[in-house]
N, C-alpha and C positions, 0 to 999 in steps of 0.2 A: 668565595669558595663554598661549596656545599658542605653542610655538616655531616656527621657520621650517619645519622638516620636517613638523610636524603640520599647519600651515596649508596647506602645499603638497599634502599628502595629502588634506585635506578639499576643497580646490579641485578636485583631480583627480577625487575621488568625486562632487562636485556636477556636474561636466561629464559624467561617465560616466552618471549617473542621468538627466541631461537628454537626452542624445543616444543612449544605448544603444551597441550592442545589449545584450540581456539578459545574456549570458554575461560580457561585459566589465564591466558594472555590478556583477554579483555578485562577480566576481574582485577588482575594485577595492575593494568594500565589505569583503570578507574581509581584504584586505591592510591597509586603513585601520584596521580594528578589531583587527588582530593576532590573529585567531582561527584556530586550526588546524581542519581539517574534523571531526576526531573530537570536538572541544569543541563545535562547532556541532551535530553530531549529538546529543550529550548534552543540550544545552539544548533542542533541539527535542523530544527524548523527554520531558523534564520538563514540556513543554506538551502532551503527549499526541499528538505527531506522530512517526511512525516513518518514517525515510528513511535509506537506506544511505549510507556514506561514498563508495562508488563512484558512486552517483547524483549526489551533491553534486559530486564531482569532474568527472563528465561535464557537468553543468550549467555549471560555471564554465569549462570548456574549449570549450563550444559543440558538443560531440559529440552531446549530446542536449538536448532542450528539454522542460521540464515542461508536460504537456498534460492528464493525467488529473485528475479532481477532487481526489483525495488529494494529488497533486503540487502543484496550485495552492494547496491549503490550506497545504502546507508552505512555499510561497513567501511566503504572507501571514505565517506565523509567522517566517520568515527576516527579514522587515522589522522585526519586533519584537526578535528576537535581535540583529540588527546595528544596532539603534537608528537605523532609517531612517524617513523620513516614510511614512505610510500610502499604499499603492498605488505607492510608488517603484519597486518591482520588477515588480509585477503589471501595471502600465500598459505595460511594455516587452514584455509577452507578448500584447498585444491584436493580433488578426489584421488590423485595418485602422486607417487613420488615421496621423497623424504620430507617434503614440507607438510604432508598430511600425517599428523601424529595422533589423531583420534584412534585410528586403527592402522598402524604402520604396515606398509607392504611387507609381506612375510613369505618366507619359504617354508613349506611343510617340513615336519620332522622326517618325513620319508626321504627328502633330498639331503638332509643333514646327517642322518644316521642309518647305516645299513640295517641295523636291527630295529627299524622304525616300528614294525608291527608290535613287537613286545613293548616298546616304550609307549605307544599309543594306548595299549591295554592298561598299563600302569597308571598313566595320566587319567584315563577314564575312571579307573577304580578310585582315584583320589579326587574325582569330580573337578578336574582342572578345566577352566574355560579356555577357549582359544586365545583370549587376550587376558593375561593375568592382572592387568590394571597397573602395571609398573613399567617405568622407563628406567634403563640403567644410566646413571650419571657417570659413575666410575666403578670399575671392577679391577681389583688387584688380586692376582692369583699366583700362588707359589706352589710348584710341584717338586717333590723330592724323589729322586731315583736312588735306590739303595745299592748296597755292595754286591748284591746278586743281579744287578742290572734290572731290578723290578721296580714297578711303580709303588713306592712305599706309602705315599700319601700326598694330599694336597690341601691347601688352605686358601680360603677366599675372604677378602675384605670388600664388601659390597656397599655402594651408595646408590640408592634408587629414589625415584620421584613418582608418587602416585598420580595417575591421571583420572581417577574417579574416587568417590568417597567409599569408605568402608573396607579398603584393602588391609588385611592383617596377616598375610602369610606369603611365603615364597616357596616354590618347588625347585629343589636342587637335584640335578641329574648327575649320576656318576656312571661312567662306562669304563669298565676295567679292560686290561689287556687279555689276550688269549689265556685261558685257564683260570681267569678270575672267578672266585666264589663270592658272589654279592651277599650271600647270607652271612659271611664272616666279616664283611666290611663294617667298620665302626663309623657312625655319624657323630660328629661333635658340633654342638652349638657353642660358639666362643664369645659372642658379643650381641647383646640386645635381641636375642631370640632363644627359643627352646625347640627341641626336636619333637615333632608331632608324629604322625603316621609315617611308617617306612614300608615300602613295597619293593620287591625285586623279582627279576626273571632270571633264573639260574642259567638256563641254556644260552641266553643272550649276554649274560654278564652285565646286566643293567640294573641299577638301583635308583629309586626316586625317593627323596626324603622331603617331608613337609616341615618347613621351618616357620614356627609361629612367632610373630612379632610381639613385643611387649606393649604395643599400642595399636589402635585402629586408626589408619591414616585417612586424612581428608585429601581431596584433590588438590594437587600442588605442593603437598608436604613432602619433604625429603626424609629419608631414614637410612641410618648406618647400621649394618649388622655383619657378623662374621660367622663362618662355619667351616668345617673341614671333614675330610674323609680319610680314615686310616685303612689302607688296603694291604699291599704286600702279598696278596694271594695269587697273582698272575705270574706269567712267565716273563721272558725278556721283553723289556719295553724299548721301542725304537722311535716313538713319536708321542707328542701330546697335542691334541686338537680340541678346539671348542667351536661348536656350531652356533650360529646366530640366526634366529628366526627374524629378528627385527633390526633395522638400522638403529644405532644407539650412540652412547657416549664413548668415553675412553675405556680402553682395555689394556691392561699391563699383564704380561705373562712372564714369569721367572721360573726357569728350570734349574734346579741345583742337583749336583751329582756327588755321590759319596767319593771320598778320596781314593778308595780302593777300586773304583770302577769309573774311569774317565773315558768318554768317547773320543774318537779321533777327528770327528767332523760334526758340526752343527749348522743348521740352516733354518730360516723361517720360510713359510710358504702359505699360499692360499689355495682354496678349492671352491669352485662354484657349487658343488654338491658332493655327496659321499663317493659317488662313482666317477667323478670327473678327475682328470689329471691335475697334478700340482702345477701351480703357476706362481709368478712373482717370487721365485726363490732368491734368497740372499744369504750369503755366508755370515755366520755369527762367531765371534771370537770367545772362546772359553777363558774366563778371567775371574779374578776376585779371590779374597781370602778363603771363601767357601766356593769352590769352582762352580761356575754356572753361566748361563746365557739368558738373555731376556729380549722381549720385543715390546714396543709401545705403539698402539694404534689409537690415534686421537679421536676418530669417528668411525666406528665399525659399520660394515655393510652386511646385508644378509649373505650368508655363506659360511665357509669354514676357514678358520685361521689357526695356524699351529707352528710348532717347532719339531723338527726331526733331527735325529743324530745317528751316526754310524759307529759301531763297535769295531775294534781291531780283530 
């Protein structure tokens, strides 16, 4: 039976092979197998594949990506040398689909949020790149609806994995209900981060907050942080949605209601874009000591996921 360290290494390898990116998966496999690059080169040569140690080093660092036919053949042989399942590495080099995690297939914010122009301006002001360098491993979000049927606030507990070196921040977006005054919304950093720059667009009711990590991440590292928004400035709330630009990990949404204002019906739904009709609707039962409903999505896909409710 494998000892604890071996089991942990195998679990880390399985995760890296599942989520990528390619260079991280290769580096993790080399570490798990305890093989130096010159040994890997030698074993590849025994199988008739010539590749330099420098190239192997570049591949595992993410400085270069195998693309030529002979390089792709070398990757297939690497799977054999490293005792990996067939296509475990080559699937991470696919140019499209969920297997390509270097730059996941994304939908623009324009399709996720009707007030997309305002959001794009705010993101540009905060110098946000198209790819923030983070993959979501797990996101637990709790939304509180107040006695006036308003969105009182929400809290997030986030686990992310960096897929490039140097990532040290996350941009959190808050979109209030009709009548929301984003200038009065309070941003809270609750765990392993602090609030940096905050920008908002009053007419659109959108706010973007920069959350600065307590550490600068290396590619492959995971990080846990928490944050929240105190709102209560908008009108009656009837749904909560979250837009996903990238395919990712697990998402859990919990909506809790004040005892003085309970809805008569709740249901989960999805949308392909902000203007698309709801689909995949399913009734949710209001239950618990603190009345609420929730949904769990094991692997999110690009688009919109949410919970809606009806008032009497």
